[in-house]
N, C-alpha and C positions, 0 to 999 in steps of 0.2 A: 151464709149470712157475714158471718166473721170473715172468712176468706176472701170475700169480693172488697169488703170494707179495708182490710189490709192491702189488697193489691193497689185499691184506689190511693190510699194513702201513700205508698212506694211511688205509685204515678205521679201525684203530687208534688213529690220531693223531686224527681226526675224533671218535670218541667219547671219548679222554680230553680233547680241547679244549673238547667241549661242556658237561662237568661243572667246567670251569675258571671257578667264578664264587663270590661269597659267598652266595648264596643254595641252599640245597638245594632248593627248590621247584621249579626250573626243573634238577635234575639228570635225565638220561636220559629225555629228552622226545624220543628219535631213538635208535631199536635198530638193532643190527648187521643184522638181515634187511632192513632200510630201505634202510639205506646201500649194501646188495649189490645190491639191487634199481635204487636210484638210479644207481650205477655199473656196472652189467650193461651196458646197451647199449656202454659204450667196448669191454668184453672180445668181444662180438661183432662189432664192426666190424674188429677186428683179428686175430680168427679167420677172417672171411670175406674180409679183405683183407692176409693175411701178408705181403704184399712191399711194402703200400701205406706212402709216406712220413708223417711228422706232419701236411705240410699237407694231404694227400689225406684222412687220416683226419679232420682237424679240420674239413674243408669237408662231409664227410659227416655229422659228427656237426650240426652246424649245419643242413644240409639236413634231416635226419629230425625235427629239432624243430617244434615248431608255433608257435615264439617268434614269427615273421614274420605267422602266419595270426591270431594273437591280436591283435598290434598293430595289423594292419589293419582288423580286426574291431572293436577298441576305438575305432578314430579314424573309420573311414568307416560301420561298420556301426551301432555303439550312438550315435556321434558324443559320446561322454563328454569330448572335450576337440578342439579343432580339430585339434592334431598334438602330436607329441613326440620328444624326442631320449633316444635310452635308450644308456651307455657300461659295458659290463659286461664281467666277463672274469677272467684271470688279471694279476699285475704283466707276464709275458713277452707275454700274446695278448688284445689289447684290440679290441672292437666297438664301433664305433659305429654304429646303426641310426636312420636318421631319416626319419619319415613323416608328412605333412598340413601344415597352415599354421600359421604365426605370426601371421594375421591373417586373419579373414574380412572384417570390417568395417572403416571409419574414418571418423571425425568430420571433416567438411568444412562448417566454419561450424555450424550446429545439425542438420545432416541426418547422416543415418547412412548411409552409402555403402559399394556392396561394391567391395572393394580388395583382393583374396585376395595375401599373401606366401607364397612356402612357407618351410617351417621348413627350418633349413639345421642343419650341425653345430656352428657357431660362433655360434647364436642366442643371445643374452642372456636370462635369465629373473627375475622376482622371486621372491626365494628366501623371503618371507615367513618361517615361524619357522624354517626352516632357518639362519636367520642365528643364532638362540640358538647355534648351536655355536661361533659367535666369540666369543661371550661366557664360553660355558662354559671354551673353550681360557684367553683371558684370566684369569680368575679362579683355573685350574688352573695356569697358568704363574706367577703372582703366589706363589701358595702353594710350588710347586716350589723357587722362587727364596728362599722366606722371607720374603718381603714381604709376605705375608699368611698369618694362623691364620684357618684354616676356622670355628674354634669363635667367633672374636669376633663380638659380636654387631652387625647393622646402625648401631645408632644411635651404638655407639663410634666408627665410622669416617666416617659420615655423620649428624653430628646433627640436620640437618632432618627426617630421618624418627624422629620422634620418638616413634612409636605403635609401633614396632620394636626396643624397648628388651629383648625376650626373644625375638629372632628372629634364629637365627646365618646367617652367610654361607652355612654347609653345608645350612643347612634350605633356604635359596633355591635354591641349586644343584641338589639331588637333589627339589625339590616336595615337601618332607618338611610344609611348611604351606602354605596356600593364603591370599593376601593380598588384602586389596579398597582400593578407595578410596572415598570419602565419595560422590562423584557420577563418571560416567564421565569417562575423561580427554579421549575424542573429543568430549566435549560442549564444551571450551573455545573461547573465542573468538580466543584469542592460546595462541604457544606459551609466554610466562610464567605466564599462568592456566592450562595444562597442567601444567605444573612446579609451582605449587601444589596442583593436584588430588592429583599422583603425590605427594606429600608428607604427604598425609594416609593413605596405606597403613596399613592396620591388619590383624592377622591374624585370618581368617575361623574363627570354630570350627564350622565345617561337618562333616559325617561324612569317616569317614576312606577313603572310598573311593577318592577320585579329587580330589589337589590340584594338578592343571596349573594353571597361570597364567602369563600373559604379564607382568603386574604384578612378579612376582618378577624375572625379566631385565631389567625396565627399572629395577628398584633396582640390582640388582647391577651394573649400567654407571656408575651413582655410584661405587659402592666402586672399580671399576677406575679410575676419573678422581680420586677422593681421594688413592689412594696412588701413583699415577702422574705426578699432576701433568699430565699430559695430558687431551685431548679423548679420547674413548672410542675415535673412528676413527681419530683418528693413532695410538692406541696398536696398534690393530688392524692399520692398514697397514704401520707400522713392523716389528709382531711376526709377522705373520702371511703379507701380501701380497706385500710386497717380497722377504723371504728366500724365498719359495716361489716367485716370480715368476708369482703371482696377477695379471697384468697386466689382464685383463678383469673384475673384479671390483671394484663400486663401490659407494657409497653411492648417487652421484648419477651417473646414466650422462652420459658427454660427449655433448653437442649432436649431433655430427658423426656418433657413431653411432646415434643416435635417427633422426637424417635418413636414413642408409644402409638405415633399414629392420631394425635387428640386432634388436632388442628385441619380443620375444612381446608381443601385446597381452593385456591383461585387461579391458581396456575394454566396457560394455556389458552387466556382470554384474546379474543381474534377482533380485529375490525377489518372493513372492507374496505379497500381504498378506491379511488375513482375509475382505475383501470380494473377493478375487480378480483385485484390481488389480496390474499390473506397478509394480515400484518399480525404475528402471534406472539405474544409474549411468554417467554420461556423460563423464565428469571424469578417468578413470582411463586417460589416453592414455599410449603407451608410454614408459617411463622414471619415471612417476608410480604409487607403491607404491599397492595395494588396500586395506592395512590403516589404517583411520582413526586409530588411536593414534600411529603413525610421523607420520603427517602431522602431527596437533596437536602432536606434540613439537616440531616443527621439524626434521623429517628432508630437506625441501627446502632449508632453510637450512643444513644441511651438521651438523645433531645426529644422533649416530647413538642411535637410542632404546633398545638392548640386545635387544629382544624380534624385530625384523623388520627391514625397511628396506634391505636391501643384495639388488644385483643379480649376477648371474654366469652363466658358461657351464657347459657339461658339463665341456668339459677344463679350468678351472680347478676345479672342485669334484672332480673325480678328482684332480687335483694335492695338493689338500688332504688328501683320503682316502689315499693313497698316501703322503704325507709323516707322518702321524700312523701309521701301518703301519711306516716306518722310521725312527721317532723322529728326524724331523728338526727338530720345533719344540718337542713336549715329549718328557720322556724315558720309558723303556719302563713305570716305574712312573704315571706321570702318564696316559698314555695308557690303561692297563689299568684306572684307576681311574673312567674315565668312563663305563665300564658299570655301574659298582657301585650296586647298588640297596640302599636303607636304607626304602624306604616301602613295597613290595609285600611284601602278607602273607597266608596265610589267614584268612577271614571265616567267620561260622557260613554263610552263606549264597554262599560262593564266594572271591574273592580280590579285594583291592585291587589298585590298578594298579601296575606296577612300571616306575620309571623310573631313569634314570642321572642324568649332569650335564646337565641339560635337555635329554635325550636321551631314545629310548624303548630298552628293552631287552627280553628276551625275558618273554612271559606264560606261566603255566603251562599255561593251555588257552588253543585258538583259538575264540574265541565272537564273533567280529565285532570284538573291541577290533585297535588297529594293534599290530603283533607282529611282534618279530624274528622270523625265519625260524628255527625248531627245529632245524636240520640244522645252522646256523652255531656258531661256538665261544658259550661263556658270555661272552667280552669283546666279543661284536659290540653294536654300536648304530647304530641309525638316527636320521636327522634328517628330518623329514617337514616341509613346508611347504604352509599352506592354498591358496596361488597354483595348486600342482601340481608341486613340485618333491620329492624324497626321495635322502638321502645314504645308502649303507650302508656300514659301516666295519668288516672283522673282521679284529683286528690279530694274531690267532693264526694264525687259516688262510690269511691275504694277500689277502683278498678284498675289492673295492671296487666298489661299482655306484651309477650315477646316474642317475636318470630327472627330464628336464625338460619340462614340459609348461604350457599356458594354460587351464586347466580352466575358469576364470570366463569368458573370452571369449566374449561371443553367447551364453549360457549363463542358465540358471533355476538357482540353488543351493540355494534354498531355498524350502518353499511350507508354508504356515499350514496346520494340522491340519484346519479347514474346509473346505481347496481339494483336499484328497488324492484325491477322488471325481472330479475333472476330471483327473487324471493318465491318458494313455493309452499303453497298451506295446503295440508291434510284436511280434507272437507268433514273428515269424521271425526281425528281426534284433535284438529286444528294446531296439530304441530308445524312450526316453522321452519324450512331449511332454505340454505342458502346454493344454488348450484353455481358448483365452477366451471371454468372453463373445458376442464378435463372429463365432465360429466360427474364428479363426485360431489355429496352434498354433505354440509355442517348443520346444527342445530343451531338456530338463532334464540336468544333469549330477551329481545328488546321489549316484548311485553310484560315482561316479568313484574315491574312495579305494580302496571294497571290490575291484572290478573292477582298479584298477591292481597291487593285490597278486597276481592273475593273472600278470601279465607279470612283475613281479620275481622270483617262484616259477619262472617258467619259465628265467628269465636266469640264478639264480642256480644251478637245476639244471644249466644247461650249464657255469657258470664252475667247479662243482666235476669235473665230467666233463671239462673241459680242462684242469684242474690235474691229474687222474690221469694225463692222456696226456702233459702234461710230464714228469710224474716215469716213464714210460716211453720217452720220448724229451729225455732229460736235455740234450744239446746243441743243445734248438733254440734259433734266435734269435728276438730280440723280433718281432713282427708288431702292427701297429695297422691297421686298415681301418674306413673311413667306406662304410656301404653305404646309400642311399638306395631305401627300398622302393617299390615301384610296383605 
């Protein structure tokens, strides 16, 4: 009876927290009945094992989950990524799951040589757009300290952006407007030319469906530098990395860590052109970002571009997530503001995209969009990176998750529409390959993002179930486990 009462109290909290949001369109996305179904396995385990300890019940709960199989199938069967590291759980109970390889092939001279390296719990990943969270935190921190007014125009702070005189800091922070440059930044031959191109940024009057842009975060980096009179990278180090002890998060990974094989490879990523020819990058060696705009702006020379460029470990990113939950670098109101949406709205044919501060928030419907899990609170945000990373932070339910993967390494990630007929799908494993003119095949990772959501969904299911278990065993000590799946 007491156990059932505690479970219903927990469900009441989940129901309340899911509606703590500034947008009614994402209220009541998950029902009491659905929460009951989600948490029922915890009660079943306790009833069938009435004298079991927390640890025994926790292990049984994990054993009942199909998460391990899903990860193994994701890496071994569909081969959507060479490997991954997943860290999930509650503040007291964290699980590290490690599987696959951080490298399959290495470039030796001009040759692609098979040289496998196992994924480790401390593997360093290219964060790609997950780096945007550092920019969001920096802008929010300056606003919190009253050093910045979010309604100031970009031009008033950084006059070099002369075409952004009617665009505010808030507009860019919340993806309210889409901005473009006269030509692509990554077409520049030098970092000086790249900066000149960036200064041509202007508001693009496209439809209101989706204003996601890298350029906005690149502009906001200059805002931070103008106000702080520091390089963006120095500010991030002093404000975020050092206070939190994120000692393995870098703009440029130290050479000794690269030599030790610590960095997951993203090399040999391939796109297929309209004639069926592979265009393979062979210069994205470990420690080099895959993002061409970051390279053009001078990332390798120590210039943080604002939208990408950083590398980190699973442990460091969980440290960041928990620090946000516990208000260690931003106050509570600031943390809760990160998920606030001012762009998502109902349209005649559906909804526009819902975003927070350079992050993703809940969408009203699940229709293939990147979407924060509906079971979490209305203040949850997600920061995904194109190279294979995702950070989840739910500051109300105290849930934090990070997944690191190297989805681009030795994989085809884009295929021209004309060549879709050459995609082969294995009916048993669902692995997809592209068949070239000479009859050879290469693995495709286009479905990575959608299939990755299944792993995250199952990990969050376990996180919520474990959190209930903790409520029933309140004196349980902290547990952190690293499991290498095989």
